[in-house]
N, C-alpha and C positions, 0 to 999 in steps of 0.2 A: 596741596597734599602735605600733610604733617608727617614728621618722622617719629618713630618709636624705636626703642632699643629692646630687642628680644634676647633674653639671656638663656632661655630654655631651662632645662633641669640639670642637676649635677650628674656627673659620671661617678667615678669611684669615690669621690669626696668633693667637698666644697671647692669651688674655683676661687682662688684668692683675688682674681682680677675683677670679679663681678661688681663689688661696691665701687671701686674706682672708675670702672667703665660707666656705671650709672651716674656717678658724680660728674664725669666728663660729659656725658650726654646732656645732663641738666645745664651745665655751663654753656654748651653749644646750642641750647635752645630746643632740644628734643622735647616733644610733647609728652611722651610716656615711656615707661620701662615695664617689661613684662617678664614674668617667670612662669614655668611650666611644671608638670609632674607626670611621671609615668608609673614606675614601681620602685621608687627609691626616695629621693628628696620630695618634700611636698611644696606646693606653690606658695602657701600663705606665710610660712615661717621665714623663708628667704626674702619674700617681699616686705615683710615687716622690718627685717634687718636693714634693708635698703631704705625704707621709709624713714627710719631713725637717723639716716645719714644724708638725707636730701631734704629739700624744703618746698620745691615747686612742682617737680615733674610728677605726672600722674602715674598711678600704680595699677598695673593690670595683670590678671591671671590668664594665660593663654596656653593651655586651659587648665582650670580646676576640674577634676573628673567627678562626674555626678555619682558614680558608683562608690566613691570614696567616703561620701558623707550623706546623711539625710539632708533634704533641702533646707530644713530649719537650721541644721548645724552650719551649712554653707552660708546661709543668711547671717548667722551669728558671727562667723569669721569676717564677712564683708562689713557688717555694721561696726564691729569692733575696730577693725583697721581703718575704716573711714573716719571714725572719731579720732583715733590716735594720729592720723596723718592730716587732719584738717580738711577732709572731704576730697581725697585724691583717688579713690578706688574706682577701677573699672573691672566689673566682675565678668570674666570670660569663662564659660562653662562648655564642657564637651562630654559626650556619652561614652567615648572610647569604643572598643569592639569586644566581641565575645572572648577573645583570647585573654584580655586583661580583666574584663569584668568577672568572668568565671574563674580564671586561673589565679588572679591576684586578690580580688576582693571577695571571692567566694560566694557570689550570688548569681542567679540566672540572668543572662542577657535578656532584656525585655523583648517579648514577642512583638510588641508594637513600639518601636523606638520613638516614633513621632508622638504617640500618646504619653509615653514616659517623660519625654523632654518637656512637653507642654505642661504636664502636671507639676514637674519639678520647678519650672519657671513660675508657675502660678503660686506655689507655696512661697518661694523666695520673695516674690513681689508682695504677697500678703504680709509677710513678716516686716518688710521694709516700709510698707505703707502704715502699718500699725493702726488700722482703722477699727479692727474688731479682732476677737480671738480667731486664730487660724483654723479653718476647717476645709476639708476637701473630700468629696465623695468620689475618690479616685480609684483607679484600677491598680496603680503601682505605688502611689504615695498617699493612701487614705489617712486623714487626720480628723478625729482621733483614730487610733489603730483599731481595726475590727477584724473579724474572721478567726480562723483556727489559732488557738493559743492565747488570744487576747482575754484579759480579765473582765473587760466591759467597764472598768473603772476610770478609763481615761477621760479627760475633759478638755475642751478647747482652751488654748492658752494664748495670751498676747504677750509679746516681748516686754520684759521688765524694763529693759533699756530702750530709751527712745532713739531711733535711728537719727543720725545727723541729716541724712537726705532720703526722703521717701522715694525719690526718683533716681536713686543710684543706678547708673547704666548697667544693663545686663546684655552681654554679647554671647553668641553661640558659635562654636566650631561645628560646621556642617559640611558634608561632602556630597551626599546624594541629592538629586534634583528636588524631591519632595521635602527633604530636610531643609534645604536652602530656602524654598518657597515659604515654609513655615517660619523660618528664622526671620524673614522679611516682615512677617505678620506679627510676631509676638516679642521680638527682641529689639534692642537699641542698636545692634550692630552685628556684623558677621565677620568671623575669623577664618578665611579660606586657608586651607593647607598649602595648596599649590595655586599660583596665579601666573598666568602667562598673558601679557598685554596683547600678544598676537592671537590669542584664542579666547578673548573675553566673551565671544558669542556662545561658548560652552555654557555660560551661566545666565545669559540674557533672559531666557524664557522663565527660568526658576526664580531669578531675583525680582523680575517685574519692576513695578514702580514702588520705590521705597520712600518712606516719609522723610521730611527735611531733618537733617541732623543724623541720619542713619549712617553708622560707620561701616566701611568696608576696609578691613585691615589685614591684608595678607602678610605672612612672614617672607622675607627674602634674604638669602645669604649674600653678603656683599664683601668684596675684597679688592682693594686697589693693588694691582700686581702687573708685571710686565708679561707674564706667561699665562694666557687665558686657560689653556689646557690644565696647567698645574693648579690654577685657582678653582677650577671646576671639580677637582678631585674630592674635596670635602662634600660638595653638593651631591656628587654621584654616590659617595659612601652613605650619606643620609638617605638618599632615594633607595639604594640597594637594601638598606635595613628596613625601611618602612614598607616598601613594596614586597620584599621577600620575607621579612621576619615579623612584621606587626600584623599578623593575621594567620588564618588557616589556609590550607591549600585550596579549599573550596569556598572560602568566604574571607575576602580581604578588601575592605573599603578603599584603601589607598591604591591598590592595584586597579580596582574598578574605576577610580577617578582618572588614573593615568590612561586607561583604555579609552574613556570618554573624551580625553584630550587628544586622541589620535595616535596613541602609541600602544595599541592593544597587543600586538605581537611581541614587542619589547617587554611589556609588563609581564606577559606569560613566561617569557624566557628568563627574566630576572627572578621571578618567583620559583621557577623550577630549579634553577641553579642554586639559589639560596637554600631551599628546602632539602637539596641533595648534599648540603654541606660544602658546596663549592662557592664560598662567599666572595673570594677575590674575583672569580669569574663573573659572579652576579653583579658586582659593582662595575666591572668593565663592560658588562652588557647594557648598562644604562646609557642610552644615547646621549652624546655630548650636546646635541641640539636641544633635547628636552631639558637637561640640566641648565643649559645656558638661558633658555627662555624664562625660567622661573628664578633667575638669580641676576646679580649685578656684579660682574667679575671682569677684571682687565684693567688697562691703563685708564687714567682719569678721563681722557677724551672719549673713550669708548663708553664709559659709565654715564658721562654727561649726555651723550647721544641717546642712549637707551632709556634714560630717565624720562625723556620727552614722551615716549610711548606709555610709560606708567602714569604720567600725569594726565594723559588724554582720555583715560577711561574713568570708571566709577570709583577707583581707589581713593579713599580719603586719608588713610593712614598707612604708611609703609613701615612695617615692623622689621627692623634691620638686625640680622644676626651677623655681627662683624667681629673679627678676631683681634682687632687692634684699634687703638685710639686714632691713629692716622686715617683709617678708613672712615671712622665716624666723623672726623673733621671734614674730610673731602665731601662726604654726602651732605653735611650741613651747609657747606659753601655752595655746592651745586644746586641745592634746593632753596637757597635763600631768595 
């Protein structure tokens, strides 16, 4: 099981620790470093900044949001950074949800998310293969553009720039059973949002038999600390926000996933409290047991013991969100 460093997205402003954390991870032998985006900082610019200050560590987006860019634009970002970094890019993509797609990007959330995802990946792969001009008779990403408002003058185009790697890895963030099953068929890897080694069976049927080299790369909050309950507070805060705030009262993919993992009542309660403006109570309502299952928190000996369970399953890459270099070092030592 390889280690990756997950830096996430910026809050109010850039985090001055990110570059040094990435450099530290590279020195410790981490396989990859990952950036994210929501409705603030973008994933590619921060990753390019890190690429310029590292030499070997792979560079992943977890995730770049599909609604933010046309698939050809995403492919352009990936092939450009892949050239500049010497072939280090891992392209992680995610569809996000209606709240963000419609509220931030100003476009309809696709009526068929699986079809929209499949078309998006198809176009990205066509650009990267550069075998012919890119065309797609698609419902969501037709190329050339057709339909109302189109001039009819568009023509299929092939990237002027030759991609460094036609097989640049494409990974998908997927939560629903059908999305996960499709990911196993069309992508090079899967980026689970929550992963519990104790409940891997939640994903078994959807994941099925994956090809050799397929990446399963969940994010995990890690912190070496004496007080487990204190270490779980950031995990519970994250869960409270995602389950309560990253979706609508009637449609929240993150809450649905928590329910499938056996915490339906708690997910409902967290969402109700958050949407009622009782955010502190919402965070407190997140079960410690759930937060603990999906994280690595506590003294070194406890983390070492729990890592055994993570290694026993299908996880190939553990993307670590860690607040300090000391925790990164301990995980590298324990995983050696």
